[in-house]
N, CA, C and O atoms as a Tinker XYZ file with bonds, in Angstrom:
   356  protein
     1  N      0.802000   -1.200000    0.000000    73     2
     2  CA     0.000000    0.000000    0.000000    64     1     3
     3  C      0.842000    1.262000    0.000000    63     2     4     5
     4  O      0.354000    2.316000   -0.406000    81     3
     5  N      2.084000    1.191000    0.439000    73     3     6
     6  CA     2.938000    2.371000    0.477000    64     5     7
     7  C      3.227000    2.925000   -0.900000    63     6     8     9
     8  O      3.247000    4.139000   -1.100000    81     7
     9  N      3.451000    2.028000   -1.853000    73     7    10
    10  CA     3.741000    2.463000   -3.228000    64     9    11
    11  C      2.517000    3.116000   -3.868000    63    10    12    13
    12  O      2.642000    4.116000   -4.574000    81    11
    13  N      1.343000    2.552000   -3.623000    73    11    14
    14  CA     0.115000    3.109000   -4.193000    64    13    15
    15  C     -0.171000    4.486000   -3.613000    63    14    16    17
    16  O     -0.579000    5.391000   -4.341000    81    15
    17  N      0.033000    4.653000   -2.333000    73    15    18
    18  CA    -0.233000    5.962000   -1.715000    64    17    19
    19  C      0.764000    7.011000   -2.199000    63    18    20    21
    20  O      0.400000    8.174000   -2.373000    81    19
    21  N      2.015000    6.615000   -2.416000    73    19    22
    22  CA     2.984000    7.590000   -2.930000    64    21    23
    23  C      2.644000    7.971000   -4.377000    63    22    24    25
    24  O      2.811000    9.127000   -4.767000    81    23
    25  N      2.170000    7.009000   -5.169000    73    23    26
    26  CA     1.747000    7.321000   -6.530000    64    25    27
    27  C      0.513000    8.220000   -6.529000    63    26    28    29
    28  O      0.396000    9.124000   -7.356000    81    27
    29  N     -0.399000    7.969000   -5.604000    73    27    30
    30  CA    -1.591000    8.825000   -5.489000    64    29    31
    31  C     -1.191000   10.244000   -5.104000    63    30    32    33
    32  O     -1.765000   11.211000   -5.605000    81    31
    33  N     -0.212000   10.370000   -4.217000    73    31    34
    34  CA     0.279000   11.687000   -3.830000    64    33    35
    35  C      0.879000   12.413000   -5.030000    63    34    36    37
    36  O      0.652000   13.610000   -5.206000    81    35
    37  N      1.637000   11.704000   -5.853000    73    35    38
    38  CA     2.214000   12.296000   -7.061000    64    37    39
    39  C      1.128000   12.737000   -8.041000    63    38    40    41
    40  O      1.225000   13.802000   -8.650000    81    39
    41  N      0.101000   11.914000   -8.186000    73    39    42
    42  CA    -1.009000   12.260000   -9.079000    64    41    43
    43  C     -1.736000   13.494000   -8.558000    63    42    44    45
    44  O     -2.080000   14.380000   -9.340000    81    43
    45  N     -1.970000   13.565000   -7.270000    73    43    46
    46  CA    -2.626000   14.738000   -6.688000    64    45    47
    47  C     -1.795000   15.999000   -6.895000    63    46    48    49
    48  O     -2.335000   17.054000   -7.228000    81    47
    49  N     -0.489000   15.890000   -6.700000    73    47    50
    50  CA     0.380000   17.049000   -6.908000    64    49    51
    51  C      0.379000   17.474000   -8.377000    63    50    52    53
    52  O      0.360000   18.667000   -8.681000    81    51
    53  N      0.399000   16.509000   -9.273000    73    51    54
    54  CA     0.350000   16.826000  -10.704000    64    53    55
    55  C     -0.966000   17.485000  -11.071000    63    54    56    57
    56  O     -0.990000   18.405000  -11.889000    81    55
    57  N     -2.051000   17.034000  -10.486000    73    55    58
    58  CA    -3.364000   17.624000  -10.755000    64    57    59
    59  C     -3.413000   19.064000  -10.273000    63    58    60    61
    60  O     -3.986000   19.922000  -10.944000    81    59
    61  N     -2.820000   19.340000   -9.118000    73    59    62
    62  CA    -2.783000   20.718000   -8.612000    64    61    63
    63  C     -1.947000   21.613000   -9.527000    63    62    64    65
    64  O     -2.326000   22.753000   -9.796000    81    63
    65  N     -0.806000   21.095000  -10.008000    73    63    66
    66  CA     0.021000   21.880000  -10.927000    64    65    67
    67  C     -0.716000   22.153000  -12.234000    63    66    68    69
    68  O     -0.631000   23.252000  -12.781000    81    67
    69  N     -1.436000   21.156000  -12.731000    73    67    70
    70  CA    -2.211000   21.333000  -13.952000    64    69    71
    71  C     -3.309000   22.370000  -13.755000    63    70    72    73
    72  O     -3.522000   23.215000  -14.624000    81    71
    73  N     -4.003000   22.318000  -12.633000    73    71    74
    74  CA    -5.039000   23.304000  -12.343000    64    73    75
    75  C     -4.454000   24.710000  -12.291000    63    74    76    77
    76  O     -5.042000   25.651000  -12.823000    81    75
    77  N     -3.296000   24.853000  -11.652000    73    75    78
    78  CA    -2.650000   26.166000  -11.571000    64    77    79
    79  C     -2.235000   26.653000  -12.952000    63    78    80    81
    80  O     -2.389000   27.835000  -13.262000    81    79
    81  N     -1.709000   25.759000  -13.786000    73    79    82
    82  CA    -1.301000   26.148000  -15.137000    64    81    83
    83  C     -2.503000   26.542000  -15.977000    63    82    84    85
    84  O     -2.428000   27.493000  -16.755000    81    83
    85  N     -3.613000   25.825000  -15.831000    73    83    86
    86  CA    -4.817000   26.164000  -16.582000    64    85    87
    87  C     -5.399000   27.503000  -16.132000    63    86    88    89
    88  O     -5.892000   28.273000  -16.956000    81    87
    89  N     -5.343000   27.779000  -14.845000    73    87    90
    90  CA    -5.819000   29.074000  -14.346000    64    89    91
    91  C     -4.932000   30.206000  -14.858000    63    90    92    93
    92  O     -5.432000   31.271000  -15.222000    81    91
    93  N     -3.630000   29.984000  -14.887000    73    91    94
    94  CA    -2.714000   31.006000  -15.401000    64    93    95
    95  C     -2.953000   31.244000  -16.888000    63    94    96    97
    96  O     -2.933000   32.386000  -17.345000    81    95
    97  N     -3.179000   30.180000  -17.638000    73    95    98
    98  CA    -3.448000   30.329000  -19.072000    64    97    99
    99  C     -4.759000   31.062000  -19.303000    63    98   100   101
   100  O     -4.858000   31.873000  -20.225000    81    99
   101  N     -5.758000   30.793000  -18.488000    73    99   102
   102  CA    -7.039000   31.483000  -18.624000    64   101   103
   103  C     -6.895000   32.961000  -18.292000    63   102   104   105
   104  O     -7.487000   33.811000  -18.958000    81   103
   105  N     -6.111000   33.269000  -17.265000    73   103   106
   106  CA    -5.880000   34.671000  -16.914000    64   105   107
   107  C     -5.131000   35.397000  -18.034000    63   106   108   109
   108  O     -5.433000   36.549000  -18.345000    81   107
   109  N     -4.159000   34.721000  -18.632000    73   107   110
   110  CA    -3.415000   35.323000  -19.735000    64   109   111
   111  C     -4.318000   35.540000  -20.950000    63   110   112   113
   112  O     -4.204000   36.554000  -21.639000    81   111
   113  N     -5.210000   34.589000  -21.208000    73   111   114
   114  CA    -6.148000   34.728000  -22.322000    64   113   115
   115  C     -7.063000   35.930000  -22.103000    63   114   116   117
   116  O     -7.329000   36.688000  -23.036000    81   115
   117  N     -7.543000   36.104000  -20.874000    73   115   118
   118  CA    -8.400000   37.257000  -20.571000    64   117   119
   119  C     -7.639000   38.564000  -20.750000    63   118   120   121
   120  O     -8.183000   39.535000  -21.277000    81   119
   121  N     -6.370000   38.594000  -20.309000    73   119   122
   122  CA    -5.558000   39.801000  -20.472000    64   121   123
   123  C     -5.337000   40.134000  -21.944000    63   122   124   125
   124  O     -5.452000   41.291000  -22.346000    81   123
   125  N     -5.022000   39.120000  -22.746000    73   123   126
   126  CA    -4.817000   39.348000  -24.172000    64   125   127
   127  C     -6.098000   39.800000  -24.861000    63   126   128   129
   128  O     -6.064000   40.645000  -25.756000    81   127
   129  N     -7.220000   39.240000  -24.446000    73   127   130
   130  CA    -8.507000   39.641000  -25.008000    64   129   131
   131  C     -8.788000   41.107000  -24.685000    63   130   132   133
   132  O     -9.259000   41.861000  -25.537000    81   131
   133  N     -8.494000   41.500000  -23.451000    73   131   134
   134  CA    -8.709000   42.885000  -23.030000    64   133   135
   135  C     -7.804000   43.830000  -23.813000    63   134   136   137
   136  O     -8.238000   44.897000  -24.247000    81   135
   137  N     -6.550000   43.434000  -23.991000    73   135   138
   138  CA    -5.620000   44.275000  -24.741000    64   137   139
   139  C     -5.984000   44.329000  -26.230000    63   138   140   141
   140  O     -5.787000   45.356000  -26.879000    81   139
   141  N     -6.504000   43.244000  -26.759000    73   139   142
   142  CA    -6.893000   43.236000  -28.171000    64   141   143
   143  C     -8.046000   44.193000  -28.415000    63   142   144   145
   144  O     -8.127000   44.803000  -29.481000    81   143
   145  N     -8.927000   44.332000  -27.457000    73   143   146
   146  CA   -10.024000   45.296000  -27.610000    64   145   147
   147  C     -9.509000   46.727000  -27.571000    63   146   148   149
   148  O    -10.149000   47.633000  -28.106000    81   147
   149  N     -8.351000   46.938000  -26.938000    73   147   150
   150  CA    -7.795000   48.283000  -26.820000    64   149   151
   151  C     -7.104000   48.739000  -28.107000    63   150   152   153
   152  O     -6.889000   49.936000  -28.299000    81   151
   153  N     -6.757000   47.803000  -28.983000    73   151   154
   154  CA    -6.041000   48.156000  -30.203000    64   153   155
   155  C     -6.998000   48.700000  -31.250000    63   154   156   157
   156  O     -8.126000   48.229000  -31.397000    81   155
   157  N     -6.524000   49.696000  -31.966000    73   155   158
   158  CA    -7.353000   50.254000  -33.029000    64   157   159
   159  C     -7.250000   49.386000  -34.279000    63   158   160   161
   160  O     -6.226000   48.738000  -34.497000    81   159
   161  N     -8.285000   49.365000  -35.092000    73   159   162
   162  CA    -8.239000   48.579000  -36.335000    64   161   163
   163  C     -7.131000   49.042000  -37.277000    63   162   164   165
   164  O     -6.541000   48.219000  -37.979000    81   163
   165  N     -6.838000   50.333000  -37.307000    73   163   166
   166  CA    -5.765000   50.839000  -38.161000    64   165   167
   167  C     -4.416000   50.266000  -37.751000    63   166   168   169
   168  O     -3.591000   49.920000  -38.597000    81   167
   169  N     -4.204000   50.169000  -36.451000    73   167   170
   170  CA    -2.944000   49.603000  -35.958000    64   169   171
   171  C     -2.834000   48.132000  -36.334000    63   170   172   173
   172  O     -1.769000   47.674000  -36.747000    81   171
   173  N     -3.929000   47.390000  -36.193000    73   171   174
   174  CA    -3.905000   45.975000  -36.550000    64   173   175
   175  C     -3.629000   45.783000  -38.039000    63   174   176   177
   176  O     -2.875000   44.887000  -38.417000    81   175
   177  N     -4.231000   46.613000  -38.883000    73   175   178
   178  CA    -3.981000   46.527000  -40.321000    64   177   179
   179  C     -2.522000   46.862000  -40.623000    63   178   180   181
   180  O     -1.889000   46.197000  -41.443000    81   179
   181  N     -1.993000   47.883000  -39.967000    73   179   182
   182  CA    -0.599000   48.261000  -40.167000    64   181   183
   183  C      0.364000   47.162000  -39.753000    63   182   184   185
   184  O      1.339000   46.882000  -40.452000    81   183
   185  N      0.089000   46.547000  -38.621000    73   183   186
   186  CA     0.945000   45.456000  -38.152000    64   185   187
   187  C      0.847000   44.262000  -39.104000    63   186   188   189
   188  O      1.849000   43.605000  -39.386000    81   187
   189  N     -0.348000   43.990000  -39.589000    73   187   190
   190  CA    -0.519000   42.896000  -40.544000    64   189   191
   191  C      0.232000   43.151000  -41.840000    63   190   192   193
   192  O      0.875000   42.250000  -42.380000    81   191
   193  N      0.149000   44.378000  -42.337000    73   191   194
   194  CA     0.880000   44.717000  -43.562000    64   193   195
   195  C      2.392000   44.647000  -43.354000    63   194   196   197
   196  O      3.120000   44.146000  -44.211000    81   195
   197  N      2.856000   45.148000  -42.219000    73   195   198
   198  CA     4.292000   45.102000  -41.938000    64   197   199
   199  C      4.766000   43.653000  -41.790000    63   198   200   201
   200  O      5.831000   43.292000  -42.290000    81   199
   201  N      3.976000   42.832000  -41.106000    73   199   202
   202  CA     4.342000   41.428000  -40.961000    64   201   203
   203  C      4.368000   40.705000  -42.292000    63   202   204   205
   204  O      5.263000   39.899000  -42.547000    81   203
   205  N      3.386000   40.987000  -43.150000    73   203   206
   206  CA     3.367000   40.385000  -44.483000    64   205   207
   207  C      4.551000   40.820000  -45.321000    63   206   208   209
   208  O      5.136000   40.023000  -46.053000    81   207
   209  N      4.898000   42.095000  -45.208000    73   207   210
   210  CA     6.061000   42.606000  -45.933000    64   209   211
   211  C      7.330000   41.894000  -45.474000    63   210   212   213
   212  O      8.159000   41.497000  -46.293000    81   211
   213  N      7.474000   41.738000  -44.158000    73   211   214
   214  CA     8.662000   41.052000  -43.636000    64   213   215
   215  C      8.716000   39.599000  -44.093000    63   214   216   217
   216  O      9.791000   39.079000  -44.393000    81   215
   217  N      7.559000   38.944000  -44.146000    73   215   218
   218  CA     7.536000   37.556000  -44.605000    64   217   219
   219  C      7.993000   37.445000  -46.056000    63   218   220   221
   220  O      8.605000   36.448000  -46.439000    81   219
   221  N      7.705000   38.442000  -46.849000    73   219   222
   222  CA     8.077000   38.394000  -48.263000    64   221   223
   223  C      9.546000   38.774000  -48.474000    63   222   224   225
   224  O     10.204000   38.220000  -49.355000    81   223
   225  N     10.059000   39.697000  -47.687000    73   223   226
   226  CA    11.397000   40.243000  -47.910000    64   225   227
   227  C     12.496000   39.419000  -47.247000    63   226   228   229
   228  O     13.560000   39.214000  -47.832000    81   227
   229  N     12.243000   38.950000  -46.038000    73   227   230
   230  CA    13.294000   38.258000  -45.281000    64   229   231
   231  C     13.535000   36.852000  -45.817000    63   230   232   233
   232  O     12.607000   36.197000  -46.292000    81   231
   233  N     14.776000   36.390000  -45.741000    73   231   234
   234  CA    15.047000   34.984000  -46.085000    64   233   235
   235  C     14.318000   34.062000  -45.108000    63   234   236   237
   236  O     14.038000   34.435000  -43.969000    81   235
   237  N     14.022000   32.875000  -45.569000    73   235   238
   238  CA    13.211000   31.931000  -44.791000    64   237   239
   239  C     13.800000   31.649000  -43.408000    63   238   240   241
   240  O     13.050000   31.546000  -42.437000    81   239
   241  N     15.106000   31.525000  -43.296000    73   239   242
   242  CA    15.705000   31.159000  -42.010000    64   241   243
   243  C     15.668000   32.304000  -40.999000    63   242   244   245
   244  O     15.894000   32.069000  -39.812000    81   243
   245  N     15.392000   33.523000  -41.429000    73   243   246
   246  CA    15.319000   34.656000  -40.504000    64   245   247
   247  C     13.891000   35.048000  -40.141000    63   246   248   249
   248  O     13.686000   35.817000  -39.201000    81   247
   249  N     12.923000   34.546000  -40.850000    73   247   250
   250  CA    11.537000   34.986000  -40.658000    64   249   251
   251  C     11.026000   34.688000  -39.250000    63   250   252   253
   252  O     10.509000   35.578000  -38.575000    81   251
   253  N     11.165000   33.476000  -38.818000    73   251   254
   254  CA    10.607000   33.089000  -37.521000    64   253   255
   255  C     11.176000   33.878000  -36.363000    63   254   256   257
   256  O     10.435000   34.404000  -35.532000    81   255
   257  N     12.495000   33.958000  -36.308000    73   255   258
   258  CA    13.112000   34.666000  -35.179000    64   257   259
   259  C     12.811000   36.158000  -35.229000    63   258   260   261
   260  O     12.648000   36.792000  -34.186000    81   259
   261  N     12.736000   36.722000  -36.426000    73   259   262
   262  CA    12.421000   38.147000  -36.545000    64   261   263
   263  C     10.997000   38.423000  -36.097000    63   262   264   265
   264  O     10.761000   39.371000  -35.349000    81   263
   265  N     10.046000   37.613000  -36.538000    73   263   266
   266  CA     8.657000   37.830000  -36.150000    64   265   267
   267  C      8.437000   37.568000  -34.664000    63   266   268   269
   268  O      7.632000   38.250000  -34.029000    81   267
   269  N      9.141000   36.591000  -34.107000    73   267   270
   270  CA     9.038000   36.353000  -32.668000    64   269   271
   271  C      9.591000   37.553000  -31.897000    63   270   272   273
   272  O      9.004000   37.984000  -30.905000    81   271
   273  N     10.711000   38.082000  -32.354000    73   271   274
   274  CA    11.282000   39.261000  -31.702000    64   273   275
   275  C     10.361000   40.464000  -31.777000    63   274   276   277
   276  O     10.209000   41.196000  -30.798000    81   275
   277  N      9.747000   40.674000  -32.935000    73   275   278
   278  CA     8.804000   41.787000  -33.076000    64   277   279
   279  C      7.572000   41.576000  -32.200000    63   278   280   281
   280  O      7.052000   42.527000  -31.616000    81   279
   281  N      7.109000   40.338000  -32.109000    73   279   282
   282  CA     5.972000   40.047000  -31.245000    64   281   283
   283  C      6.282000   40.306000  -29.781000    63   282   284   285
   284  O      5.462000   40.872000  -29.058000    81   283
   285  N      7.462000   39.894000  -29.345000    73   283   286
   286  CA     7.868000   40.155000  -27.961000    64   285   287
   287  C      7.987000   41.652000  -27.701000    63   286   288   289
   288  O      7.585000   42.141000  -26.645000    81   287
   289  N      8.544000   42.377000  -28.674000    73   287   290
   290  CA     8.645000   43.832000  -28.534000    64   289   291
   291  C      7.259000   44.443000  -28.398000    63   290   292   293
   292  O      7.031000   45.290000  -27.534000    81   291
   293  N      6.336000   44.014000  -29.250000    73   291   294
   294  CA     4.982000   44.568000  -29.201000    64   293   295
   295  C      4.314000   44.272000  -27.867000    63   294   296   297
   296  O      3.651000   45.138000  -27.296000    81   295
   297  N      4.485000   43.058000  -27.371000    73   295   298
   298  CA     3.838000   42.701000  -26.114000    64   297   299
   299  C      4.444000   43.431000  -24.920000    63   298   300   301
   300  O      3.726000   43.804000  -23.992000    81   299
   301  N      5.763000   43.639000  -24.937000    73   299   302
   302  CA     6.395000   44.249000  -23.766000    64   301   303
   303  C      6.397000   45.769000  -23.808000    63   302   304   305
   304  O      6.370000   46.413000  -22.759000    81   303
   305  N      6.429000   46.356000  -25.007000    73   303   306
   306  CA     6.552000   47.813000  -25.091000    64   305   307
   307  C      5.297000   48.514000  -25.578000    63   306   308   309
   308  O      4.833000   49.465000  -24.948000    81   307
   309  N      4.748000   48.058000  -26.681000    73   307   310
   310  CA     3.655000   48.796000  -27.308000    64   309   311
   311  C      2.313000   48.603000  -26.620000    63   310   312   313
   312  O      1.585000   49.574000  -26.417000    81   311
   313  N      1.972000   47.379000  -26.258000    73   311   314
   314  CA     0.665000   47.146000  -25.657000    64   313   315
   315  C      0.479000   47.872000  -24.326000    63   314   316   317
   316  O     -0.591000   48.438000  -24.103000    81   315
   317  N      1.472000   47.883000  -23.430000    73   315   318
   318  CA     1.282000   48.676000  -22.208000    64   317   319
   319  C      1.109000   50.171000  -22.490000    63   318   320   321
   320  O      0.352000   50.853000  -21.799000    81   319
   321  N      1.809000   50.675000  -23.503000    73   319   322
   322  CA     1.636000   52.083000  -23.861000    64   321   323
   323  C      0.229000   52.347000  -24.376000    63   322   324   325
   324  O     -0.391000   53.349000  -24.019000    81   323
   325  N     -0.274000   51.451000  -25.212000    73   323   326
   326  CA    -1.623000   51.620000  -25.741000    64   325   327
   327  C     -2.673000   51.483000  -24.645000    63   326   328   329
   328  O     -3.660000   52.219000  -24.635000    81   327
   329  N     -2.468000   50.555000  -23.734000    73   327   330
   330  CA    -3.410000   50.380000  -22.630000    64   329   331
   331  C     -3.425000   51.610000  -21.728000    63   330   332   333
   332  O     -4.487000   52.022000  -21.260000    81   331
   333  N     -2.264000   52.193000  -21.483000    73   331   334
   334  CA    -2.173000   53.402000  -20.665000    64   333   335
   335  C     -2.819000   54.573000  -21.389000    63   334   336   337
   336  O     -3.465000   55.415000  -20.765000    81   335
   337  N     -2.646000   54.624000  -22.705000    73   335   338
   338  CA    -3.223000   55.704000  -23.498000    64   337   339
   339  C     -4.744000   55.606000  -23.484000    63   338   340   341
   340  O     -5.423000   56.631000  -23.422000    81   339
   341  N     -5.286000   54.407000  -23.538000    73   339   342
   342  CA    -6.732000   54.229000  -23.519000    64   341   343
   343  C     -7.316000   54.605000  -22.163000    63   342   344   345
   344  O     -8.410000   55.166000  -22.092000    81   343
   345  N     -6.598000   54.300000  -21.091000    73   343   346
   346  CA    -7.120000   54.636000  -19.756000    64   345   347
   347  C     -7.101000   56.136000  -19.512000    63   346   348   349
   348  O     -7.869000   56.638000  -18.692000    81   347
   349  N     -6.224000   56.865000  -20.220000    73   347   350
   350  CA    -6.182000   58.318000  -20.080000    64   349   351
   351  C     -7.373000   58.989000  -20.758000    63   350   352   353
   352  O     -7.790000   60.073000  -20.350000    81   351
   353  N     -7.914000   58.359000  -21.779000    73   351   354
   354  CA    -9.004000   58.969000  -22.556000    64   353   355
   355  C    -10.304000   58.962000  -21.832000    63   354   356
   356  O    -11.308000   59.441000  -22.360000    81   355
């Protein structure tokens, strides 16, 4: 019975970690949804056009890392600025 109880303890701990990860993912989804509503359609069109241009111009091996870098920049720098700008209005 000792082995079964230790396995049950591991399963319970894994279930708690999964629940915490799912709650964090849900919170992140809500935050992204809120920020997406704050973006103007003109900005989204501009970002889409710029991303499409980069996909056409950059060599294939540089596309992924460049777009990931731009996405990280947008999430860390631009979205907080836009959210702050919307709260001022």
